[in-house]
N, C-alpha and C positions, 0 to 999 in steps of 0.2 A: 568737538571732534569725536568721531565714533570710536577711534582706537585709543582714546585717552586711558592711561593706566596699563596698557598692554606692553609687556616687555619685548615682544617680538616685533614691535613697530617702532623701536628706537627710543622708547621712553625709559630713561635711566633711573626713574624713581622706583621702579620695581626692584625688590630685593632678590638677588640671585645668590643662592647658596651652593657653592661648588664642593665644599668639604666640611665635615664636622669631625672633630677629634675629641675623645674623652681621654684625659690624662689622669693616670692613677697608678697606684702601686700594685693593684691586683686584689685589693681587699674586697670584702662583701659590699661596702658602700660604692666602690668604684664600679663593680659589676652591675649593681642596681642602677646607677646613673647611666651606664652604657645601655642597659636594657630599656630604660625610660626614654633615651634618645631614639633608639630603634622604634619603639612604640609610637612616639610622637611623630616621627617622620612617616610612619605607616598611616597614622590617622589622618594626616593632611596630604597624603599622597605625594610626599617629597622624595624624589629619587636622587640621592646624592651619596657620595662616598662617606662612610662612617668608619672611623679607625679608632681602635682602643690601644693607646700608647702606654706601655709600662716601662720603657727604656728610660732610666733615670737621667742619662745624658741628654736625651731629646727633651725630656720634661724640663730639665734645668735650663735649656735653651729658651724656654718661654718666660723664665724669670719668676715663676710662681713659687710661693712658699707653702702653700696649703693645697691639699687635694681632697676630693677629685675636682677636676676642672673640665669645662667645656670650651673648646676653641672652635669658632665658626669663621670660615674663610681666613684662617691664620690670625684671628683676633680673639683674645680672651673674652669670653662672654659670661662665665660664672666660675667662681673659685670657692672651694671649701664647703660646698653644699651638695646634697643629693636632691636635685630639683625633681619635682613631680613631672609626669607627662604633660599636664596642662601648663605648668610653668615653662617647660621647654617649648611648647607650641607657641606661647607668647613671645619667646625669644626669636623664634624662627619666622614670625610674621612681620 
């Protein structure tokens, strides 16, 4: 089939990323991770909402005990690490 793997043709195997959140206290590592997420999205031409969340009540709602964290489509993808741009790209693909 010519359109195999194409998300616009109804194939649900394609990964759709509607939002990315970086959860953190606002420290240097959290800001670095946020920038790495921005850089990774730019490199793979991913246009999505990227939010930097520092509100501890909102962060507690995710049940994480260590920061920084990456949340992709409301699912925790990484906890307690400052991932590199390349590591984030692997998460997003």
